[in-house]
N, C-alpha and C positions, 0 to 999 in steps of 0.2 A: 505494500498499499504507500502511495506517495506520501512524502512527509511536506507538511505543510511549509509555504517559504515564509521566510521573517525578514522585516527591513533591516536594512543595514546601521552599523551602528551611529552614524551621523545622523538616522531618520528616529532610532527608537529615542535616541537624546531629545530631539524636538518634539517630540510626540510625547515626552516625559513633562516637557515643560507646558506644552499646552495644556496637557491634563490637569497639572499644578494650578495653574493661571484662572483654569475655567472655575474650581473650585473656592477661587480667594471672590470676598467682594470688593468693590469698586475700588476702596481705600487701603487696603491691604494685598492689591497683585503683588506688587514687590516683595511682600515680608513673607510669603510662603513660598517661595516659587527654589525650595531648596531642600534636599533631604532631610536636613537637622530639623527645618521646621515643622516636617511632614511628622518626622517621630517625636517630638516633644509634644504636636498637638493628639499625637494617638496615646502617649505615655501622659500629657493632662486628661486625657477621654477614659484612659486604664482607671487612673487615681480618683478620678471624679466618681465611678462608678463603686469604689469602693468605700461603701457607706451602711450605715445602720439598716438600710431596706435591705439589703444583699445578707442572706443566709449563708454560712460558707461551708455548710455541709445539710443534708437531707432534705428534704421538698417544706413548703415551697419553696422554691429556690429564692424568692424575692416575698416578700412581706405582704407588701402591696403594690398591685397589679403593674405589670409594665409593658409596652406595645414594640413588637418589631417587625420589619418586614423582612421575609426570606424570599428568594425566587429559586424554582423547582423546574424540572421538564414535566409536562403536560401529559406524556404520552410513555408508557399503555394507560396509566391511572388517572382517576379522575383529580379534578381540585381536588387538594390537598386539604382547605379549608372544611370540608366533609368527611374528609378520612375519621374512623372512628380512633385508630390508635392517636393519631395527633392532636383529637378534641379530649381524649382523654389525661395525655400527657399536657395539655393546655390547664386544667384542674388542677391538676401535681405539682405544678410548676409556680402556675400564677402567673403565667409569660404568654401573653396574647400574641401569638403570628400568622400576621397576614399572609399567605403564602400567594405568589405573582408567580403562576403558571406560566413557562413558557414552552414552544415546540423544539424540538431539536434543531431542527433548519432553520427555523427564526433564529437562534442563539448562535447557531454559527454563522449567517448571515449577519448579526448584527452585534455581536460581541463587541466587535472595536468601537462600534459606536455608544454603543450604551454604557462603556468605561468611558471614553473620552467625554460623553456629552455631559456626565456625571449624574446618568440616572441610572443609577445602580442601588441596590437593596442594602440593606444589613447586613447580608448575608449571602452566599449560595450554596445552595443544597442540592449536590447529585446533577450539576449540569456538564459534566465531562470537561472540567479545565485543566489541562495541560498542565505538564513542566513548565513549557514555555511560557503559558499563561499565567503562572507563578512568579516566574522568573522577571517577566515584563512586568506585572502590574504590582507585582511585590515590590519591586525597584521601584517602581512610578509612586510609592505610600497608597497604591489605591488597597491591595489589602495586605493584610498589618501582619507584622512578626510575630507568632504567639509562642517563642519558647518560654519567656518567663510568665505569661499567663497559664501555661500545660504545668510549669513547675506549682505555682499557687492552685489553681484550681481545676485542675483536670486529675484525679490521682489512679482513676482507673487507666486513663492514656499513657501518662505518666511511667504506669505498673508496668503497661507494655512494652514502653521504648525501652524501661530499662532492662526488663529481661530478654528484650530481643534487640539487642543494639544497631543490627543489621538493618531493622526497621527505620531508627532511627538516623542511622548515617543514609539510607535512602531516600528519606524526607528532610534533610538539609540540604538546600539549595547552596550555590557555589558562593552564596554570601555569608554562607553561617546560619542562615535563619529557617525557620519552618514557620511554614505559610498556609498549611492545612491540616485538615484530619482525610485519612484516606481512609478505605476499606482494606480490612485485613482478612485473609486467610489464615485460621488459628493453624500452626506447622503439625500441629496433629491431626489436622484433618487431610489425608495425604491423598484421598479420591477427589476434593474439590482443586487439589493442586495438580493434581496430574489432568483432569478436566476430561481431555479427549484421549480415548484408550481402544488398543486394538482387542475384537473380539472374534472368536472361533467357533461356526458352527456345530455344536456338540454333539446334532444328531448326524452330520453329517462324518464326523470324527467315525461316531460309534458303527455306524454302516460300512465304512471303508477298513474297518478295525484297525484304525492306527491310535496311536497315543497323543497326547498334547506334544505340539511341536516343541523343541527345545533350542533348532538353534534355524538360521537362516534358511540353511538347507534342507532341515526336515520342511520347516513352512512352506519353501519352494514345492516340495513335494508335495506335500498335503494339498496345492494348489491346483498341484497339476492332477492329480486322483481328482479333485471336484471338478475339473473340466470333460474330463476323460469316462463318467459314469453319469446315469441320469440318477439322482441321490433324491429329487422332490419325486420321483415317480408318476410325470406326466406322459413318458413316451419320448420326451425332446431334449438332448443335449444343452438345456438355455440358461445351467446354471450360470454363475459368474460368481469366479474363486474370489475373486476378492474386488471390491465395490469400494470406489473412489467417485469424491467429488472436488475435483482440484489437486493438487501436490503438497499443498503444505503441512497436510496434517501427516501423511504419509514418509515426508522427509523428516520431520520431527520427531516419529513412531521410532525410525529406522538408524537415523546418525548415531545412537548408544551404541548400536551393534559396530561400528567402524572405530570407537572408541572417540566421538563429537558431541559437541553439545554437555561437556562437563560441566558447565555452569550456569545449567537449564536454559529454558525456552525462551526468557526474555530477553535474550541477547542469541538471536538465531543465525549472527553469521560472526560472532566473535566467541571465544573460549580460550585455554589456557593449553599449552604444548607441554604435555607431561613429560617432554625430554628437554624441551628449552624452560620452561617457565614463564616462558614470555607469552602478550596475548597472540593469539592467532586467528588470521581470517580463515573462517570454515569453510567458502565454499571456491576459496584457493587453493587448499590441503590438496594431495593425489588419494587420502581414504575419502573425500569427499566423490571425487571421481570414481572412484570404486561401489559407492553408494550409489551412483546414477546409473551405473553401469547396471548394478543388481535389479533397479528398477525398470531402467530400457529392456532390458531381459522378461521382467514378467510384462511387462507391455506387447511388445513383440511376438511373445507364444500366448497372448490371448488371454493372460492370467490376471487380468487389471480388465476393467472396461474400458471400450475405444473411447467412447466418449468424456471421460474422465473432467475434460476443459470444459465443458458445453453442456455437459447433465443437469435439468434440474432438482430443487427438492422435491418435487411433489412426484417426478421421472422416479429417484431413490424411494419415494414413500413404497409407489406402486409396485416396482419389484421386488422388494421388500417385503411385502404383503403376500406377495407371489411364491413365497420361498426360496428364492434363487439365489441367497448369498451367502457363499463359502466362510466369508469374513467380511469384518466392516470394520472401520473404525469411525467412532462415534460416542457420546456420552454415557449411553446405555443404550441397547438395542430395544429395551421394553417399554421405555417412556416416548424414544424417538420413532419406533416401526412398530410400535406392539407386538413382539418380538422375544418368546419367553426360549428361546432353545439356545440362546449362547454363552460361551464363558469367556471370562476373561484371560486373554493369552498371556504365556510367561513371555521373561526378558528374554529375549533372542541372542544366543552368541555369534559372533560375528566370524568373517574369516579367520582375523587375528587373535581371538579370543577373548575379545572384548565382550563383555556381559554387562552394560552398562542401559539405564532405562533414562534419558534425557530430558526425555518431554514431560519437565517439571515445572509449574510457575514458583516466583518467591511468595512469600505469604504478602507482600506489599503490593497492591492493585489498586488502579483506580486514585492513584496520587492526591488530585483534586477534588477528594469528596465534597470538601467542606471546609470553606474561607468566611472569613469575617472582614468587611471592610471598613476604610476608614471613616466611613458614615455613622458608624455604629455606635451609639451611644452607651451601651451597656456589654460590653465585650467582655467581661470580667462574669455577668449572667449568660452570656451566650456560649461561652465554655464550659461554663455547669452543665448548662443545657444541653449539648454535644455531648460531653466526657459521661451521661448516663449511659446512652447507648456502648459504650466500652467496657460496660460491667456484669455481671451474668447477669440481672434484673432487668436492665435496662435491653439488652442482648435476647433474651426470653421476650419481652416486651415487642421490639421493635419487627421479630419475627414470627411471633406467633399469636399477638395481639394482645386481648382482655382474658382473662382466667374470668371461665362460666361464660362467655360471650360467642369468645371465636376459637379458645380451646379448652381441654381440659386436663389436670394433672393427675396420673394415675398412681398407684398405692406404691409403686416402686421407684417413683421419682420421674420417671419419662414423661414426656407431653404430646397428644394429637390435638389436631382440629375439630371440631366440634361438627356435626350437621348444617351449621350454617356455612359452613366451609367447605365441605365434601360432598352435601347432598343439598344443595341450597334451596329452602321450599321458594323460592320466586324463579325457580331455575337457572340461576347461572353456574357458568361451567367452575370449574376450582381456580382457576387465572383468574376470571372476571371475579368471583368473591374476593379474591385474597387482594385483587386490586381496589374492591370497594372498601375494604377493611383497613387494609395493610397497605404498605408502600415500594417493600424490598422488590418485587417484581421489575423495579425500574433497572433493578443492574446497576445503579451509579451510587449505591449506598454507604452512607460513612459509618460502617459499625465492624463487628467481629462473624467472621463467618464461622462457625461451628459446626461437627456434625449433631449435637443432640436438638438443635434447635433451626436445623434446615432440611427442607423436603422436598428439594430441587434433585433434582438426575443425579448427582454426583451423591447425594447421600442414601441412596434406595438402596436395600441390598445387597444387591448384586453388581452392585459400583464398589459398596465397601469391601466385598470379597475379591475383587478383580486387584484393587488397589494393593492389597494384602501380598498379592503373587507380586509386588513389584519393589513396594518399599525398601527393601535392604539394596536394592541396585538403583536407587537414586544417589545423583550426584552428592559429595559431601559438602558441599557448599555453592548455592544457590544464590545468582546476583539478583538484587531486584533491579529497575530499568537505571542508567546512570542520569546524573540531571548536569546538562551541558550549560555554559554560560552563553550571553546572545549571540556574539563573537561565533562560539563554537555551534551552537544551532543553526547562524545561516548559513555554515557551509554544509552541515551533515541535511539540511533542508534543501540543497542545489546539490552539491556533488556528491555527498550522501545518498539521498537520494535518487539519484541516475544512478549509481552503480548498484545497489538493491532491485531496482527496474531491472536492470540489465541481469542479472544475475539469475532475479524469478525469470524472463524471456528464455534465457541459454538452459534453466533447469528445465523446461517444458520442454523445448526444442532437443536435449538431449536426451530426455526418458523417451517421447514420439518417436526417436530417431530423425527428426529434420535437421539434424547438427551431428556431425559425426566427431568420435571421440578424438579420431587424429587431430582435430582442431581444438582438442584442449587446449596446447600452449596457447595459440592465437588467443583464444579465451582470455588465459589468466593474463598474455601482453596486454588485452584492452583495458581489463580494470586496473592495470597499473597505469598505463596510457589516462584514466578518468581519472584519476588521482586517489589511488588506493592508500600510497603512503600518507598522503595529508587525512585521509581518514584515520589511519590507525595510529597517526601521534593525537591526533584529537581524542580518539577512544583512551588510548593510553593516559592523558591529562584527567579522564573525565574518573577511571580508575583508580587514579593514584590519588585522589578527592574523595573517590569512594572509602577506599583502604583507609583512608587518615580521618576519616570523619570530620572532615573541611567540604 
């Protein structure tokens, strides 16, 4: 996916000046046009909220009601002003949140205008803010730094940062400041960290009298056998041994078998060379060529669906319902295709003896989940408001709702949704009911995803069982996304994006045979001419900042 282009350093500086001036009164325009002044105003705002109205702990957060405006995405959920979980939370906190709903399209198109015009809310919640947004608008003083506020008013979140230093390092921008509350995947919830997995048709295995594949070669032999037999019994050899839609997932799944991707999938192009301990550009490595050759072999022998780059999701679903798939990459075949005859595959040993499951995310995702703006008169109160959702009770409330209404607690301590959600009396589907009473289906939420309270595909029994087979082969160190400076981001969004697009195009051509592996040298030379050395230098600088926690 193409990265967004960002303005030059000069233009960023000019934009910063314009934004600051726009927020000044006519007789103060000169006084506020610098970062020190912005910082002083923020500090004063923070100090002003430290008053007798703020309760340092417990509920309500404030003794006398206060009002704040938050912006959130409007789809697929309805107006959050009417959502049960936030209406109840308003009663608990004494904080009246006016939710301004905006579509993803409008947010993407109008983000810069919203910021530069000064027409922004007290906080942004789940609107998909990027690292570049945090660096840009944090540097301009629009997003306030949270370091001190977290220390004082966010005990739940601070505990997580202390427990998992890699999360704190990943949140810290190049200027040393934290501007956001992210979504966090519980590091112990490995199924959600793995997401999409490789699944094998157990019925087909049994009919073939074959054991679960343990190596790439075993997997290849299984696919061949699926192609050569009428395993669904319809009188035709129409089975699809390995059903795919695009190559991103299959590349992520098979990297580890070739010893690649040893820092997880949030860095699909860079890891650490075990021999040199230096950063390595994965798509230029000889073992990457071997992996593509293996996938090309599957493709040319008809073991992968020929239309993998053009197939539509509804076509995949229809083929799955006909029982045609020998193997598939998906979060869960039951929840995705209503297929119950699949088992999670083993980690496959590669040709050099590598047995690594590299398709694993960092616990730190959606870094820009919640930010507070410089318009907010109650930053301490707002931090207390969001911090609740990083503790046990707040996580349960966010994902399950209100006890006795949307969920019930069983004697063994487990929780489950009530029939208001599972068998809605108004005929709402599960997703529709979740959207009416809760908000987590938006996907961008600032909270912690735990196995206990998450009912998505990754939390289902099949997914949990599949993950257990893979856990011990996960990378020892998994990187979150690195945070680039504005100058670095400009290069990564131009030269870097071009390199990544070229890699993706070449991958497809190598796999389908449109590009010969005899041209591998030309491919690598092209990468170098495109600026690969500069790309890796920037990566190294960001990596060093991450390692040092700066």
